[in-house]
C-alpha positions as a LaTeX table, in Angstrom:
\begin{tabular}{lrrr}
\hline
Residue & $x$ (\AA) & $y$ (\AA) & $z$ (\AA) \\
\hline
Met1 & 0.23 & $-14.18$ & 70.87 \\
Ala2 & $-0.83$ & $-15.31$ & 67.27 \\
Ser3 & $-0.03$ & $-11.90$ & 66.10 \\
Leu4 & 3.51 & $-11.77$ & 67.72 \\
Ala5 & 4.40 & $-15.42$ & 66.08 \\
Arg6 & 3.47 & $-14.05$ & 62.56 \\
Ile7 & 5.60 & $-10.98$ & 63.08 \\
Arg8 & 8.53 & $-13.43$ & 64.10 \\
Ile9 & 7.81 & $-15.92$ & 61.15 \\
Ala10 & 7.66 & $-12.93$ & 59.08 \\
Arg11 & 11.35 & $-11.73$ & 60.17 \\
Arg12 & 12.46 & $-15.04$ & 59.28 \\
Leu13 & 11.68 & $-14.89$ & 55.57 \\
Pro14 & 13.65 & $-13.76$ & 52.78 \\
Ala15 & 13.07 & $-10.36$ & 52.02 \\
Ser16 & 11.70 & $-11.51$ & 48.94 \\
Leu17 & 8.79 & $-13.42$ & 50.39 \\
Ser18 & 8.07 & $-11.16$ & 52.97 \\
Thr19 & 5.22 & $-9.26$ & 50.86 \\
Arg20 & 3.54 & $-12.32$ & 50.02 \\
Ala21 & 0.22 & $-10.26$ & 50.49 \\
Arg22 & 0.79 & $-9.14$ & 46.65 \\
Gln23 & $-0.13$ & $-11.56$ & 44.31 \\
Ile24 & 0.81 & $-12.09$ & 41.07 \\
His25 & $-1.38$ & $-10.43$ & 38.03 \\
Thr26 & $-2.51$ & $-12.39$ & 35.74 \\
Thr27 & $-4.90$ & $-10.02$ & 33.41 \\
Ser28 & $-3.69$ & $-10.56$ & 29.98 \\
Asp29 & $-4.04$ & $-6.89$ & 28.89 \\
Thr30 & $-2.70$ & $-4.54$ & 31.58 \\
Thr31 & 0.58 & $-3.50$ & 29.63 \\
Gln32 & 0.96 & 0.16 & 29.13 \\
Leu33 & 2.14 & 1.99 & 26.10 \\
His34 & 5.11 & 4.17 & 27.11 \\
Asp35 & 6.38 & 5.72 & 24.45 \\
Lys36 & 5.32 & 5.32 & 20.47 \\
Pro37 & 7.45 & 6.53 & 17.75 \\
Ala38 & 6.10 & 8.05 & 14.80 \\
Asp39 & 7.77 & 5.64 & 12.68 \\
Leu40 & 6.25 & 2.25 & 13.18 \\
Ser41 & 9.18 & 0.42 & 12.33 \\
Gln42 & 11.17 & 1.55 & 15.34 \\
Pro43 & 10.66 & $-0.05$ & 18.82 \\
Ile44 & 8.00 & 0.74 & 20.87 \\
Thr45 & 8.35 & 1.32 & 24.82 \\
Val46 & 5.80 & $-0.29$ & 26.86 \\
Lys47 & 5.39 & $-0.84$ & 30.88 \\
Leu48 & 4.36 & $-4.03$ & 32.36 \\
His49 & 1.86 & $-4.22$ & 35.16 \\
Glu50 & 4.14 & $-3.92$ & 38.57 \\
Asp51 & 2.66 & $-7.03$ & 39.63 \\
Ser52 & 3.66 & $-8.73$ & 36.66 \\
Phe53 & 6.66 & $-10.69$ & 38.35 \\
Arg54 & 7.39 & $-11.94$ & 42.04 \\
Ala55 & 10.91 & $-12.67$ & 42.88 \\
Tyr56 & 12.64 & $-15.61$ & 45.12 \\
Leu57 & 16.29 & $-14.83$ & 45.97 \\
Cys58 & 16.76 & $-12.64$ & 42.73 \\
Asp59 & 15.52 & $-9.25$ & 41.62 \\
Lys60 & 12.69 & $-8.75$ & 39.21 \\
Pro61 & 13.14 & $-8.18$ & 35.54 \\
Glu62 & 12.66 & $-4.86$ & 34.18 \\
Leu63 & 8.90 & $-3.64$ & 33.89 \\
Glu64 & 9.66 & $-1.10$ & 31.17 \\
Leu65 & 11.00 & $-2.87$ & 27.60 \\
Glu66 & 10.94 & $-2.33$ & 23.98 \\
Val67 & 8.91 & $-4.48$ & 21.56 \\
Thr68 & 8.22 & $-3.77$ & 17.75 \\
Lys69 & 5.16 & $-3.71$ & 15.93 \\
Asp70 & 6.22 & $-6.40$ & 13.59 \\
Glu71 & 7.17 & $-8.70$ & 16.52 \\
Leu72 & 3.91 & $-8.22$ & 18.28 \\
Leu73 & 1.92 & $-9.26$ & 14.94 \\
Thr74 & 4.09 & $-12.14$ & 14.55 \\
Met75 & 3.25 & $-13.38$ & 18.14 \\
Tyr76 & $-0.05$ & $-12.51$ & 17.64 \\
Lys77 & $-0.72$ & $-14.77$ & 14.42 \\
Glu78 & 1.49 & $-17.72$ & 16.01 \\
Met79 & $-0.81$ & $-17.69$ & 18.84 \\
Gln80 & $-3.86$ & $-18.06$ & 16.69 \\
Thr81 & $-1.82$ & $-20.44$ & 14.70 \\
Met82 & $-1.21$ & $-22.74$ & 18.05 \\
Arg83 & $-4.84$ & $-22.50$ & 19.15 \\
Arg84 & $-6.32$ & $-23.39$ & 15.70 \\
Met85 & $-4.16$ & $-26.25$ & 15.74 \\
Glu86 & $-4.98$ & $-27.60$ & 18.95 \\
Met87 & $-8.85$ & $-27.02$ & 18.36 \\
Ala88 & $-8.18$ & $-29.18$ & 15.13 \\
Ala89 & $-6.76$ & $-31.83$ & 17.25 \\
Asp90 & $-9.62$ & $-31.60$ & 19.43 \\
Ala91 & $-12.11$ & $-32.17$ & 16.81 \\
Leu92 & $-10.09$ & $-34.69$ & 15.06 \\
Tyr93 & $-10.11$ & $-36.69$ & 18.41 \\
Lys94 & $-13.70$ & $-36.34$ & 18.92 \\
Ala95 & $-14.42$ & $-37.86$ & 15.09 \\
Lys96 & $-12.19$ & $-40.94$ & 16.47 \\
Leu97 & $-9.37$ & $-40.22$ & 14.33 \\
Ile98 & $-6.89$ & $-39.40$ & 16.66 \\
Arg99 & $-6.58$ & $-42.37$ & 19.25 \\
Gly100 & $-4.76$ & $-42.74$ & 22.58 \\
Phe101 & $-3.41$ & $-40.04$ & 24.64 \\
Cys102 & $-4.06$ & $-36.20$ & 23.49 \\
His103 & $-3.52$ & $-33.28$ & 25.90 \\
Leu104 & $-4.01$ & $-29.84$ & 24.54 \\
Ala105 & $-2.92$ & $-26.42$ & 25.39 \\
Ile106 & $-5.77$ & $-24.09$ & 24.85 \\
Gly107 & $-5.62$ & $-21.13$ & 26.98 \\
Gln108 & $-1.51$ & $-21.28$ & 27.44 \\
Glu109 & $-0.22$ & $-19.74$ & 23.89 \\
Ala110 & 1.49 & $-16.89$ & 25.60 \\
Val111 & 4.12 & $-19.55$ & 27.55 \\
Ser112 & 5.00 & $-21.54$ & 24.21 \\
Val113 & 5.25 & $-18.49$ & 21.76 \\
Gly114 & 6.70 & $-16.07$ & 24.37 \\
Leu115 & 9.13 & $-18.38$ & 25.08 \\
Glu116 & 10.16 & $-19.13$ & 21.63 \\
His117 & 10.41 & $-15.27$ & 21.24 \\
Gly118 & 12.74 & $-14.95$ & 24.25 \\
Ile119 & 15.52 & $-17.67$ & 23.45 \\
Thr120 & 17.83 & $-18.25$ & 20.67 \\
Pro121 & 17.69 & $-21.15$ & 18.02 \\
Asn122 & 20.14 & $-23.03$ & 19.71 \\
Asp123 & 18.68 & $-22.97$ & 22.96 \\
Arg124 & 17.05 & $-26.42$ & 23.90 \\
Val125 & 13.22 & $-27.06$ & 25.62 \\
Ile126 & 11.94 & $-30.22$ & 26.59 \\
Thr127 & 8.35 & $-30.26$ & 28.12 \\
Ala128 & 5.66 & $-32.97$ & 29.35 \\
Tyr129 & 2.32 & $-33.51$ & 27.56 \\
Arg130 & 1.30 & $-30.26$ & 26.20 \\
Cys131 & 4.06 & $-30.22$ & 23.39 \\
His132 & 2.35 & $-29.26$ & 20.02 \\
Pro133 & 2.92 & $-25.79$ & 19.96 \\
Phe134 & 6.25 & $-26.18$ & 21.54 \\
Ala135 & 7.02 & $-28.42$ & 18.71 \\
Val136 & 5.88 & $-26.28$ & 15.86 \\
Met137 & 7.73 & $-23.22$ & 17.54 \\
Arg138 & 11.02 & $-25.51$ & 17.53 \\
Gly139 & 11.43 & $-25.99$ & 13.85 \\
Gly140 & 8.54 & $-28.54$ & 13.44 \\
Thr141 & 5.28 & $-28.16$ & 11.32 \\
Ile142 & 1.48 & $-28.27$ & 11.90 \\
Lys143 & 1.19 & $-30.92$ & 9.21 \\
Gly144 & 4.17 & $-32.84$ & 11.18 \\
Val145 & 2.15 & $-32.45$ & 14.52 \\
Ile146 & $-1.21$ & $-33.15$ & 13.06 \\
Gly147 & 0.35 & $-36.21$ & 10.83 \\
Glu148 & 1.88 & $-38.02$ & 14.27 \\
Leu149 & $-1.28$ & $-37.35$ & 16.12 \\
Leu150 & $-3.24$ & $-39.25$ & 13.22 \\
Gly151 & $-0.43$ & $-41.91$ & 12.97 \\
Arg152 & 0.72 & $-40.88$ & 9.47 \\
Gln153 & 3.95 & $-41.38$ & 7.88 \\
Cys154 & 4.10 & $-37.34$ & 7.56 \\
Gly155 & 4.41 & $-36.98$ & 11.33 \\
Met156 & 7.32 & $-35.83$ & 12.66 \\
Ser157 & 8.09 & $-39.51$ & 14.45 \\
Arg158 & 6.84 & $-41.20$ & 11.02 \\
Gly159 & 3.39 & $-41.97$ & 12.85 \\
Lys160 & 5.18 & $-44.14$ & 15.64 \\
Gly161 & 5.19 & $-41.86$ & 18.58 \\
Gly162 & 1.81 & $-40.02$ & 19.19 \\
Ser163 & 0.92 & $-36.76$ & 20.73 \\
Met164 & 3.78 & $-37.13$ & 23.48 \\
His165 & 6.63 & $-38.01$ & 21.23 \\
Ile166 & 7.65 & $-35.21$ & 19.08 \\
Phe167 & 11.26 & $-34.24$ & 18.42 \\
Thr168 & 13.30 & $-31.82$ & 16.61 \\
Pro169 & 17.20 & $-31.03$ & 16.98 \\
Thr170 & 16.21 & $-28.27$ & 19.65 \\
Phe171 & 13.25 & $-29.73$ & 20.99 \\
Phe172 & 13.47 & $-32.89$ & 23.36 \\
Gly173 & 9.96 & $-33.84$ & 23.16 \\
Gly174 & 7.04 & $-34.15$ & 24.92 \\
Asn175 & 7.29 & $-36.89$ & 27.65 \\
Gly176 & 4.92 & $-39.17$ & 29.01 \\
Ile177 & 6.10 & $-40.03$ & 32.26 \\
Val178 & 5.26 & $-37.50$ & 35.01 \\
Gly179 & 8.12 & $-35.39$ & 35.66 \\
Ala180 & 10.95 & $-37.64$ & 33.77 \\
Gln181 & 11.95 & $-34.84$ & 31.48 \\
Val182 & 13.01 & $-32.57$ & 34.31 \\
Pro183 & 16.12 & $-34.50$ & 34.79 \\
Ile184 & 16.40 & $-35.28$ & 31.13 \\
Gly185 & 16.60 & $-31.20$ & 30.79 \\
Ala186 & 19.15 & $-30.85$ & 33.31 \\
Gly187 & 21.46 & $-33.73$ & 31.62 \\
Val188 & 20.96 & $-31.59$ & 28.37 \\
Ser189 & 22.24 & $-28.70$ & 30.05 \\
Phe190 & 25.36 & $-30.21$ & 31.70 \\
Ala191 & 26.18 & $-31.31$ & 28.02 \\
Gln192 & 25.74 & $-27.87$ & 27.20 \\
Lys193 & 28.15 & $-26.74$ & 30.06 \\
Tyr194 & 30.48 & $-29.44$ & 29.38 \\
Met195 & 30.64 & $-28.60$ & 25.39 \\
Gly196 & 31.45 & $-24.98$ & 26.28 \\
Glu197 & 28.20 & $-23.96$ & 24.24 \\
Lys198 & 26.61 & $-20.25$ & 25.29 \\
Thr199 & 23.01 & $-22.03$ & 25.48 \\
Cys200 & 20.73 & $-22.92$ & 27.99 \\
Thr201 & 17.83 & $-25.65$ & 28.40 \\
Phe202 & 14.42 & $-24.67$ & 29.39 \\
Ala203 & 12.94 & $-28.07$ & 30.73 \\
Leu204 & 9.02 & $-27.33$ & 31.39 \\
Tyr205 & 6.91 & $-29.28$ & 33.76 \\
Gly206 & 3.24 & $-28.92$ & 35.22 \\
Asp207 & 2.21 & $-28.12$ & 38.64 \\
Gly208 & 0.93 & $-31.71$ & 39.01 \\
Ala209 & 4.65 & $-32.91$ & 38.21 \\
Ser210 & 5.96 & $-30.54$ & 41.06 \\
Asn211 & 5.92 & $-33.02$ & 43.54 \\
Gln212 & 7.82 & $-35.78$ & 41.69 \\
Gly213 & 11.28 & $-36.59$ & 43.56 \\
Gln214 & 13.13 & $-36.78$ & 40.59 \\
Val215 & 12.44 & $-32.96$ & 40.00 \\
Phe216 & 14.14 & $-31.91$ & 43.44 \\
Glu217 & 17.22 & $-34.30$ & 42.48 \\
Ala218 & 17.38 & $-32.44$ & 39.27 \\
Phe219 & 17.22 & $-28.99$ & 41.01 \\
Asn220 & 19.87 & $-30.18$ & 43.58 \\
Met221 & 22.31 & $-31.51$ & 40.84 \\
Ala222 & 21.67 & $-28.38$ & 38.60 \\
Lys223 & 22.52 & $-26.26$ & 41.60 \\
Leu224 & 25.41 & $-28.28$ & 42.84 \\
Trp225 & 27.18 & $-28.27$ & 39.23 \\
Asn226 & 26.23 & $-24.34$ & 38.26 \\
Leu227 & 24.15 & $-26.00$ & 35.12 \\
Pro228 & 22.34 & $-23.35$ & 32.71 \\
Thr229 & 19.00 & $-25.03$ & 33.67 \\
Ile230 & 15.79 & $-23.07$ & 33.63 \\
Phe231 & 13.16 & $-25.12$ & 35.19 \\
Val232 & 9.88 & $-23.85$ & 34.15 \\
Cys233 & 6.49 & $-24.95$ & 36.03 \\
Glu234 & 3.48 & $-24.10$ & 33.91 \\
Asn235 & 0.83 & $-23.83$ & 36.73 \\
Asn236 & $-2.15$ & $-24.00$ & 35.04 \\
Lys237 & $-3.71$ & $-24.22$ & 38.29 \\
Tyr238 & $-4.84$ & $-28.02$ & 37.87 \\
Gly239 & $-3.31$ & $-31.29$ & 37.82 \\
Met240 & $-4.91$ & $-34.48$ & 36.66 \\
Gly241 & $-8.61$ & $-33.87$ & 38.13 \\
Thr242 & $-7.70$ & $-32.23$ & 41.03 \\
Ser243 & $-6.56$ & $-28.18$ & 41.93 \\
Ala244 & $-2.93$ & $-27.21$ & 42.74 \\
Ala245 & $-4.21$ & $-26.37$ & 46.61 \\
Arg246 & $-5.18$ & $-30.16$ & 47.04 \\
Ser247 & $-2.29$ & $-31.46$ & 45.88 \\
Ser248 & 0.66 & $-29.22$ & 46.71 \\
Ser249 & 1.37 & $-27.78$ & 50.40 \\
Asn250 & 3.35 & $-25.03$ & 49.02 \\
Thr251 & 1.82 & $-23.73$ & 45.83 \\
Glu252 & 4.16 & $-21.15$ & 45.08 \\
Tyr253 & 6.30 & $-22.93$ & 42.81 \\
Phe254 & 8.83 & $-20.57$ & 41.97 \\
Thr255 & 10.20 & $-20.69$ & 45.69 \\
Arg256 & 10.29 & $-24.24$ & 45.59 \\
Gly257 & 13.89 & $-24.66$ & 44.31 \\
Asp258 & 15.73 & $-24.38$ & 47.93 \\
Lys259 & 18.53 & $-22.15$ & 46.83 \\
Ile260 & 17.74 & $-21.87$ & 43.20 \\
Pro261 & 16.49 & $-18.38$ & 42.79 \\
Gly262 & 12.86 & $-18.20$ & 41.44 \\
Leu263 & 10.59 & $-16.04$ & 39.44 \\
Gln264 & 6.76 & $-16.19$ & 39.21 \\
Val265 & 5.20 & $-14.57$ & 35.98 \\
Asn266 & 2.07 & $-13.44$ & 34.42 \\
Gly267 & 1.68 & $-16.40$ & 31.98 \\
Met268 & $-1.22$ & $-14.98$ & 30.56 \\
Asp269 & 0.58 & $-11.82$ & 29.33 \\
Ile270 & 3.01 & $-12.91$ & 26.20 \\
Ile271 & 4.84 & $-9.70$ & 26.77 \\
Ala272 & 5.67 & $-10.59$ & 30.44 \\
Ala273 & 6.31 & $-14.00$ & 29.16 \\
Lys274 & 9.10 & $-12.88$ & 27.15 \\
Gln275 & 10.62 & $-10.81$ & 29.01 \\
Ala276 & 10.88 & $-13.34$ & 32.15 \\
Val277 & 12.63 & $-15.66$ & 29.38 \\
Gln278 & 14.74 & $-13.25$ & 28.45 \\
Tyr279 & 15.82 & $-12.54$ & 31.91 \\
Ala280 & 16.30 & $-16.03$ & 32.44 \\
Arg281 & 18.45 & $-16.69$ & 29.76 \\
Lys282 & 20.50 & $-13.80$ & 30.58 \\
Trp283 & 20.76 & $-15.17$ & 34.09 \\
Ala284 & 21.96 & $-18.36$ & 32.90 \\
Val285 & 24.10 & $-17.94$ & 29.89 \\
Asp286 & 25.35 & $-14.40$ & 29.72 \\
Glu287 & 25.74 & $-14.06$ & 33.65 \\
Asp288 & 26.67 & $-17.61$ & 34.40 \\
Lys289 & 24.58 & $-17.84$ & 37.50 \\
Gly290 & 23.72 & $-21.12$ & 37.27 \\
Pro291 & 19.77 & $-22.44$ & 37.32 \\
Leu292 & 16.70 & $-20.40$ & 37.67 \\
Leu293 & 12.98 & $-21.32$ & 38.49 \\
Leu294 & 10.29 & $-19.74$ & 36.20 \\
Glu295 & 6.65 & $-20.47$ & 37.27 \\
Phe296 & 4.08 & $-19.07$ & 34.68 \\
Val297 & 0.63 & $-18.81$ & 36.33 \\
Thr298 & $-1.57$ & $-19.63$ & 33.28 \\
Tyr299 & $-4.79$ & $-21.66$ & 32.91 \\
Arg300 & $-6.14$ & $-24.39$ & 30.31 \\
Tyr301 & $-9.57$ & $-24.28$ & 28.96 \\
Gly302 & $-10.16$ & $-27.89$ & 28.38 \\
Gly303 & $-9.56$ & $-30.79$ & 31.04 \\
His304 & $-6.12$ & $-32.47$ & 31.81 \\
Ser305 & $-6.60$ & $-34.48$ & 28.81 \\
Met306 & $-9.17$ & $-35.23$ & 26.07 \\
Ser307 & $-10.80$ & $-37.90$ & 28.01 \\
Asp308 & $-10.86$ & $-35.46$ & 30.90 \\
Pro309 & $-14.27$ & $-33.23$ & 30.61 \\
Gly310 & $-12.28$ & $-30.63$ & 32.91 \\
Thr311 & $-15.37$ & $-29.46$ & 34.81 \\
Thr312 & $-15.88$ & $-32.17$ & 37.75 \\
Tyr313 & $-13.15$ & $-30.30$ & 39.95 \\
Arg314 & $-13.90$ & $-26.94$ & 38.69 \\
Thr315 & $-17.09$ & $-24.69$ & 37.36 \\
Arg316 & $-17.99$ & $-24.09$ & 34.00 \\
Glu317 & $-18.47$ & $-20.52$ & 35.13 \\
Glu318 & $-14.83$ & $-20.07$ & 36.21 \\
Val319 & $-13.49$ & $-21.48$ & 32.85 \\
Gln320 & $-15.99$ & $-19.00$ & 30.88 \\
Arg321 & $-14.72$ & $-16.19$ & 33.14 \\
Met322 & $-11.22$ & $-17.00$ & 32.45 \\
Arg323 & $-11.96$ & $-17.08$ & 28.44 \\
Ser324 & $-13.71$ & $-13.85$ & 28.62 \\
Thr325 & $-11.57$ & $-11.80$ & 30.96 \\
Gln326 & $-7.92$ & $-13.02$ & 30.81 \\
Asp327 & $-7.45$ & $-14.58$ & 27.40 \\
Pro328 & $-3.85$ & $-14.22$ & 26.34 \\
Ile329 & $-5.11$ & $-13.91$ & 22.31 \\
Arg330 & $-7.51$ & $-11.43$ & 23.38 \\
Gly331 & $-5.12$ & $-9.67$ & 25.38 \\
Leu332 & $-2.47$ & $-8.81$ & 22.88 \\
Gln333 & $-5.59$ & $-8.19$ & 20.36 \\
Asn334 & $-6.21$ & $-5.27$ & 22.56 \\
Tyr335 & $-2.80$ & $-3.93$ & 22.61 \\
Leu336 & $-2.60$ & $-4.18$ & 18.67 \\
Gln337 & $-5.67$ & $-2.11$ & 18.43 \\
Glu338 & $-5.40$ & 0.49 & 21.37 \\
Trp339 & $-1.90$ & 1.22 & 20.32 \\
Gly340 & $-3.07$ & 1.72 & 16.95 \\
Leu341 & $-0.83$ & $-0.72$ & 15.44 \\
Ala342 & $-3.67$ & $-2.74$ & 13.39 \\
Ser343 & $-6.82$ & $-2.52$ & 12.62 \\
Glu344 & $-9.85$ & $-4.91$ & 13.62 \\
Gln345 & $-9.80$ & $-6.25$ & 9.82 \\
Glu346 & $-5.90$ & $-6.87$ & 9.85 \\
Leu347 & $-6.20$ & $-8.95$ & 12.83 \\
Lys348 & $-9.31$ & $-10.54$ & 11.25 \\
Gln349 & $-6.89$ & $-11.74$ & 8.25 \\
Leu350 & $-4.19$ & $-12.76$ & 10.38 \\
Asp351 & $-6.79$ & $-14.86$ & 12.02 \\
Lys352 & $-7.92$ & $-16.10$ & 8.39 \\
Glu353 & $-4.67$ & $-16.81$ & 7.26 \\
Ala354 & $-3.90$ & $-18.79$ & 10.57 \\
Lys355 & $-7.15$ & $-21.14$ & 9.98 \\
Ala356 & $-6.40$ & $-21.79$ & 6.57 \\
Ala357 & $-2.44$ & $-22.72$ & 7.12 \\
Val358 & $-4.32$ & $-25.06$ & 9.87 \\
Asp359 & $-7.12$ & $-26.28$ & 7.94 \\
Ser360 & $-4.58$ & $-27.31$ & 4.70 \\
Ala361 & $-1.89$ & $-29.07$ & 7.06 \\
Val362 & $-4.87$ & $-30.90$ & 8.71 \\
Glu363 & $-5.98$ & $-32.04$ & 5.00 \\
Glu364 & $-2.32$ & $-33.21$ & 3.96 \\
Ala365 & $-2.09$ & $-34.92$ & 6.81 \\
Lys366 & $-4.93$ & $-37.00$ & 6.70 \\
Arg367 & $-4.01$ & $-37.99$ & 2.96 \\
Ser368 & $-0.70$ & $-39.24$ & 4.04 \\
Pro369 & $-0.61$ & $-43.05$ & 4.21 \\
Glu370 & $-0.17$ & $-45.06$ & 7.47 \\
Pro371 & 3.34 & $-46.23$ & 8.12 \\
Gly372 & 4.36 & $-49.30$ & 6.62 \\
Val373 & 5.77 & $-52.81$ & 8.08 \\
Glu374 & 9.18 & $-51.74$ & 7.26 \\
Glu375 & 9.02 & $-48.64$ & 9.47 \\
Leu376 & 8.85 & $-51.17$ & 12.45 \\
Trp377 & 12.78 & $-51.76$ & 11.66 \\
Arg378 & 13.69 & $-48.01$ & 11.63 \\
Asp379 & 14.45 & $-45.86$ & 14.41 \\
Val380 & 15.18 & $-49.11$ & 16.66 \\
Tyr381 & 19.14 & $-49.17$ & 16.13 \\
Phe382 & 21.39 & $-46.38$ & 14.92 \\
Gly383 & 23.84 & $-47.30$ & 12.09 \\
Gly384 & 23.70 & $-44.68$ & 9.72 \\
Thr385 & 21.14 & $-43.60$ & 6.97 \\
Glu386 & 19.84 & $-46.89$ & 6.34 \\
Pro387 & 17.51 & $-48.88$ & 8.88 \\
Ala388 & 18.89 & $-51.84$ & 10.39 \\
Val389 & 17.19 & $-54.64$ & 8.72 \\
Gly390 & 17.69 & $-58.23$ & 8.95 \\
Arg391 & 18.50 & $-60.60$ & 11.53 \\
Gly392 & 22.73 & $-60.39$ & 11.04 \\
Arg393 & 22.47 & $-56.52$ & 11.08 \\
Glu394 & 20.58 & $-56.14$ & 14.21 \\
Arg395 & 23.18 & $-58.33$ & 16.01 \\
Glu396 & 26.20 & $-56.11$ & 14.43 \\
Glu397 & 24.36 & $-53.01$ & 15.77 \\
Val398 & 23.72 & $-54.45$ & 19.19 \\
His399 & 27.16 & $-55.34$ & 19.36 \\
Arg400 & 28.62 & $-51.97$ & 18.28 \\
Tyr401 & 26.05 & $-50.17$ & 20.81 \\
\hline
\end{tabular}
């Protein structure tokens, strides 16, 4: 009878979910070289692992795609730079130069860098705590991020926002309220649709925020109004001190959009990440099919935040195994060397350049002064280029806005 019940349940499932025995593949270096031209300035054809994607109510992206040597080298250097920046933040926090909250994305570099390489400069991105790499990739600077963490004037928010409040014209910040950025992202994409822009918004959240009611409300509104919103769950397996399985009854986050199609992605292979983002953008913008839910299966090496050792709810052996076998930077390094696109020495040189850039930015940020008292008045009221200083000006701005 139990077997019969399982058969009946399977028949009721959508076709895209009836093969759940096949799990997403998260090894970082299983993409195969398919065609390499003699002239390496020309595109290279590669083929992703067949289990790089799982789909819900939609087709999977193509496994075969073209990449270029220059782009792969750029992505390698950017991932190394983002990791170096986060490692610098780790050291500064432990030296008590960074105070308050600090959430690092070490191990998740393929998501932020892959996302940037799959979208256009005018698309929008909004995320939660682990925002530092996205801020840099979306037009910010390493100096600006480190300066903000240190509370210095050179910070991207003039040292007044801290780790979770960094913005650019197309990056709507890290956000400190769990899940609150998701409806904001839907609102940004509503504005894009209203204004007739051919762009979309990527609203990122973690597996720990996936059960928030406002997330599902945003899903509903985006689907109802056919908004160009890409909801992105960065599933790094653990929320704040607990595993995904202990906090979610359904850990297949890409299926949780109800009528919104979803795609689960190997978030440890940057080529798969980029391909998924391009697929999602085409879905929402070029084909005008409305929202899509992406789930990047990734992993964070550190704890939820700097105050979390990250080893009370998982083993040190698990973290070490992920570092040694599924690291996204090492996976891309293997591609570049095995495909004859770069030598070990060339990659080491890129590593040195990334470290030098971060070290220089850290020293510049340290030399920047802390915000003065006059900065308290800036950014409180909007009234042009000058700060609203003085009680009369304040009343005028309050009346106007």
